[in-house]
C-alpha positions in Angstrom: -34.6 55.5 -51.6 -33.7 54.3 -55.1 -29.9 54.2 -55.7 -29.2 55.3 -52.1 -30.4 52.8 -49.5 -28.5 49.8 -50.7 -26.8 47.2 -48.7 -23.7 49.3 -48.1 -25.8 52.2 -46.8 -27.8 50.0 -44.5 -24.7 48.4 -43.0 -23.2 51.9 -42.4 -26.3 52.9 -40.4 -26.1 49.8 -38.3 -22.4 50.4 -37.7 -23.1 53.7 -36.0 -25.6 52.2 -33.5 -23.4 49.9 -31.4 -25.7 48.0 -29.1 -28.9 46.5 -30.5 -31.7 48.9 -31.1 -35.3 48.7 -32.3 -34.3 49.7 -35.8 -35.6 48.0 -38.9 -34.1 48.7 -42.3 -36.1 49.3 -45.4 -34.1 48.5 -48.5 -34.3 50.4 -51.8 -37.2 49.4 -54.0 -36.8 46.9 -56.8 -39.0 46.2 -59.8 -41.2 43.2 -59.5 -41.2 42.8 -63.3 -37.4 42.8 -63.4 -37.3 40.2 -60.6 -39.7 37.9 -62.5 -37.7 38.3 -65.7 -34.6 37.3 -63.9 -32.7 40.5 -64.3 -29.3 39.9 -62.7 -28.8 43.5 -61.6 -32.2 43.7 -59.9 -31.8 40.3 -58.3 -28.4 41.4 -56.9 -30.0 44.3 -55.3 -32.1 41.9 -53.1 -29.0 40.2 -51.5 -29.0 40.7 -47.8 -25.9 41.0 -45.6 -26.4 39.5 -42.1 -25.4 42.9 -40.5 -28.5 44.5 -42.1 -31.1 42.4 -40.5 -33.9 42.8 -39.6 -34.6 44.1 -43.2 -37.7 44.8 -45.2 -37.4 44.5 -49.0 -39.4 47.2 -50.8 -40.9 46.3 -54.2 -42.9 48.1 -56.8 -45.2 47.1 -59.6 -48.8 47.3 -60.8 -49.8 43.7 -61.6 -50.9 41.6 -58.7 -49.7 38.3 -60.2 -46.3 39.6 -61.1 -45.9 41.2 -57.6 -46.7 37.9 -56.0 -44.2 36.0 -58.1 -41.5 38.5 -57.3 -42.1 38.3 -53.6 -42.1 34.5 -53.7 -38.8 34.6 -55.5 -37.1 37.0 -53.1 -38.6 35.2 -50.1 -37.1 31.9 -51.2 -33.7 33.3 -52.2 -33.0 35.8 -49.4 -35.6 35.4 -46.7 -36.1 39.1 -45.7 -38.0 39.8 -42.5 -40.8 41.5 -44.4 -42.0 43.2 -47.6 -43.0 46.7 -48.3 -45.1 47.7 -51.4 -44.3 51.1 -52.8 -47.5 53.0 -53.6 -46.1 56.4 -52.8 -43.2 57.2 -55.1 -44.1 60.4 -57.1 -41.4 60.3 -59.8 -42.6 60.2 -63.4 -40.6 57.1 -64.3 -42.8 55.1 -62.0 -46.2 56.8 -62.1 -46.3 56.9 -65.9 -46.2 53.1 -65.9 -49.0 52.9 -63.2 -46.6 52.1 -60.4 -45.9 54.0 -57.2 -48.3 56.8 -56.2 -50.4 56.1 -59.3 -51.9 53.1 -57.4 -53.6 55.6 -55.1 -56.0 56.3 -58.0 -56.8 52.6 -58.2 -57.7 51.3 -54.7 -59.1 48.1 -56.0 -56.0 47.2 -57.9 -53.9 48.2 -54.8 -55.9 46.0 -52.6 -55.6 43.1 -55.1 -51.8 43.5 -54.9 -51.8 43.2 -51.2 -54.0 40.2 -51.2 -51.9 38.5 -53.9 -48.7 39.0 -51.9 -50.2 37.9 -48.6 -51.2 34.7 -50.3 -47.6 33.7 -51.1 -45.7 34.8 -48.0 -46.1 34.5 -44.2 -43.9 37.6 -43.7 -45.4 40.9 -42.7 -46.5 43.1 -45.6 -46.5 46.9 -45.3 -47.4 49.6 -47.8 -45.8 53.0 -48.4 -48.4 55.6 -49.4 -48.9 59.3 -49.6 -51.8 61.5 -48.5 -53.3 61.1 -52.0 -52.8 61.9 -55.6 -54.0 65.5 -55.3 -56.5 65.4 -52.5 -54.8 64.9 -49.1 -57.9 63.2 -47.7 -57.7 60.3 -50.2 -55.5 58.4 -47.8 -58.4 57.7 -45.4 -60.4 55.5 -47.7 -57.2 54.1 -49.4 -55.7 53.2 -46.0 -58.8 51.4 -44.9 -58.9 49.5 -48.2 -55.4 48.3 -47.7 -56.1 47.3 -44.1 -59.1 45.3 -45.2 -57.0 43.6 -47.9 -54.6 42.4 -45.2 -51.8 45.0 -45.0 -50.0 44.7 -41.7 -48.6 48.2 -41.5 -48.8 51.5 -43.4 -46.1 54.2 -43.9 -47.6 57.6 -44.8 -45.6 60.4 -46.4 -47.3 63.6 -45.5 -47.6 65.1 -49.0 -49.7 64.3 -52.1 -48.2 63.1 -55.3 -48.8 66.5 -56.9 -46.8 68.2 -54.2 -43.8 65.9 -54.8 -41.4 67.1 -52.1 -42.4 70.7 -52.0 -43.8 72.5 -49.0 -44.1 71.0 -45.6 -45.2 67.4 -44.9 -48.7 67.5 -43.3 -48.1 65.6 -40.0 -51.6 66.5 -38.8 -53.2 64.6 -41.7 -51.0 61.5 -40.9 -52.3 61.7 -37.3 -55.9 61.7 -38.7 -55.2 58.6 -40.7 -53.6 56.9 -37.7 -57.0 57.3 -35.9 -58.9 55.7 -38.7 -57.1 52.4 -39.1 -56.3 49.7 -36.5 -53.0 48.5 -38.0 -49.6 50.2 -37.1 -48.7 53.4 -38.9 -45.3 55.0 -39.5 -45.0 58.7 -40.2 -42.7 59.9 -43.0 -41.6 63.3 -44.3 -39.4 66.2 -43.2 -37.5 64.3 -40.5 -34.1 65.8 -41.2 -32.9 65.8 -37.6 -33.4 63.7 -34.5 -35.5 66.4 -32.8 -37.8 66.7 -35.9 -38.3 62.9 -35.9 -39.2 62.9 -32.2 -41.5 65.9 -32.8 -43.2 64.0 -35.7 -43.6 61.0 -33.5 -45.3 63.0 -30.8 -47.5 65.1 -33.2 -48.8 62.2 -35.3 -49.2 59.6 -32.5 -47.8 57.0 -34.9 -46.2 53.8 -33.9 -42.9 54.8 -35.3 -41.2 57.0 -38.0 -39.6 56.1 -41.3 -36.6 58.3 -42.1 -35.4 58.6 -45.7 -33.7 61.8 -46.9 -32.9 62.8 -43.3 -30.4 59.9 -43.2 -28.5 60.9 -46.3 -25.0 61.9 -45.2 -26.4 61.6 -41.6 -26.4 58.0 -40.5 -26.1 59.2 -36.9 -29.7 60.5 -36.9 -31.0 57.2 -35.6 -28.5 57.0 -32.7 -29.4 60.6 -31.8 -33.1 59.7 -31.8 -32.5 56.8 -29.4 -30.5 59.1 -27.2 -33.4 61.7 -27.1 -35.9 58.9 -26.4 -33.8 57.8 -23.4 -33.8 61.4 -22.1 -30.2 62.1 -23.0 -28.6 64.9 -25.0 -27.4 63.6 -28.3 -23.7 63.4 -28.6 -22.0 65.7 -31.1 -20.6 64.3 -34.3 -16.9 65.2 -34.4 -15.0 65.7 -37.6 -13.0 62.6 -36.7 -16.2 60.4 -36.4 -17.6 61.9 -39.6 -14.5 61.0 -41.6 -14.2 57.5 -40.1 -17.8 56.8 -40.8 -17.4 57.9 -44.4 -14.4 55.6 -44.7 -16.5 52.7 -43.3 -19.3 53.5 -45.8 -16.8 53.7 -48.7 -15.4 50.3 -47.7 -18.8 48.7 -47.7 -19.6 50.4 -51.0 -16.5 49.0 -52.7 -17.2 45.6 -51.2 -20.6 45.7 -52.9 -19.6 47.3 -56.2 -15.9 46.8 -56.7 -13.4 49.6 -57.5 -15.8 51.3 -59.9 -17.7 52.2 -56.7 -15.2 55.0 -56.0 -17.0 57.2 -58.6 -20.5 56.1 -57.7 -19.8 56.9 -54.0 -19.5 60.6 -54.9 -23.3 61.0 -54.5 -22.9 60.0 -50.8 -19.9 62.3 -50.4 -22.1 65.2 -51.5 -24.5 64.5 -48.7 -21.8 63.9 -46.0 -20.2 67.3 -46.7 -23.4 69.3 -47.3 -23.6 72.4 -45.2 -20.1 72.0 -43.7 -18.2 75.3 -43.6 -14.9 75.0 -45.3 -15.6 71.7 -47.0 -15.9 73.0 -50.5 -12.2 72.7 -51.3 -12.2 69.1 -50.2 -15.4 68.3 -52.0 -14.0 69.5 -55.3 -11.0 67.2 -55.0 -13.1 64.2 -53.7 -15.4 64.5 -56.7 -12.5 63.9 -59.2 -10.7 61.2 -57.2 -10.8 57.8 -58.8 -8.9 55.6 -56.2 -9.8 54.6 -52.7 -6.4 55.7 -51.3 -6.8 59.1 -52.8 -10.3 59.5 -51.3 -9.1 58.4 -47.9 -6.0 60.7 -48.1 -8.2 63.7 -48.8 -10.5 62.8 -46.0 -7.6 62.5 -43.6 -6.4 65.9 -44.7 -9.8 67.3 -44.0 -9.9 65.7 -40.6 -6.7 67.3 -39.6 -7.7 70.8 -40.8 -8.1 73.1 -37.7 -10.8 75.1 -39.6 -12.9 72.0 -40.2 -12.4 70.9 -36.5 -13.7 74.3 -35.4 -16.6 74.2 -37.8 -17.7 70.9 -36.4 -17.3 72.0 -32.8 -19.8 74.8 -33.4 -22.5 72.6 -34.8 -25.3 71.5 -32.5 -25.3 67.8 -31.6 -28.7 67.4 -33.3 -28.2 70.2 -35.8 -30.4 72.0 -36.6 -33.4 72.2 -34.3 -37.1 71.8 -35.1 -37.6 75.5 -35.8 -35.5 75.0 -39.0 -38.0 72.5 -40.6 -39.2 74.7 -43.4 -35.7 75.8 -44.3 -34.5 72.2 -44.5 -37.5 71.2 -46.7 -36.5 73.6 -49.4 
């Protein structure tokens, strides 16, 4: 997710897992054109901290040659474990320039991009797609074309570009695509809790799931998934653990961006405190704090608040359950 799944975010997720797990991080997408032009900000976004690995670098663009050059540059400089091509982002800023989901209307160009990238790297190359531009059956022919071009894996978001993020993700359609290709497929869309992620895995028959928005303010979702897969009841997230994880994330964020990161971290604070009864008064203060010590002091105050402790105690360990899917989607 652009502006969200940066190095600090990925390190935070890994910090919640403890022992090694079969978790692969997909980093926020970068512009191939900006990489080739040598844009310092974009190149900095491709730096990899050892704690993040294994890590897949996502990239977007519409020109096969430019995409290949960018991948070659990133491969030589940072050696990620793989590359992911974004052909699913529905935002206007990308599709108006023939990037992201717009490539689903040009399967030949999309296939050329895959072939060009495969020619310059030995790393696995995956592609993130949607069900289609407007027709949810477009993904069948498109997925096969990408497989023929050499894609090693597909991630499918269960909506069309025209849907954006409205309505429910169509997991059934993802399951149908999984049956029509021989390469691994990851399901994506509406996995806001660990039970929903496990439900999606079972309903789609996919090889795995890719969680995006469900991890915002909720880095524990992956740990809870592994607990469910092991047949255990996910451990509840106490207010103490929530606060300490926020502090860890803030530390990583400031390490990456410097002191200015106190203000840019507010977007993460919004997600961490979303839906928490009694958190409004703390959120208002946190969103005007400009120093790390002030943020941490407010968080410690929140942690000691009996009302906040009680609110967390009444939240289900994997809150909420799968029956809340449509409510969460809105």
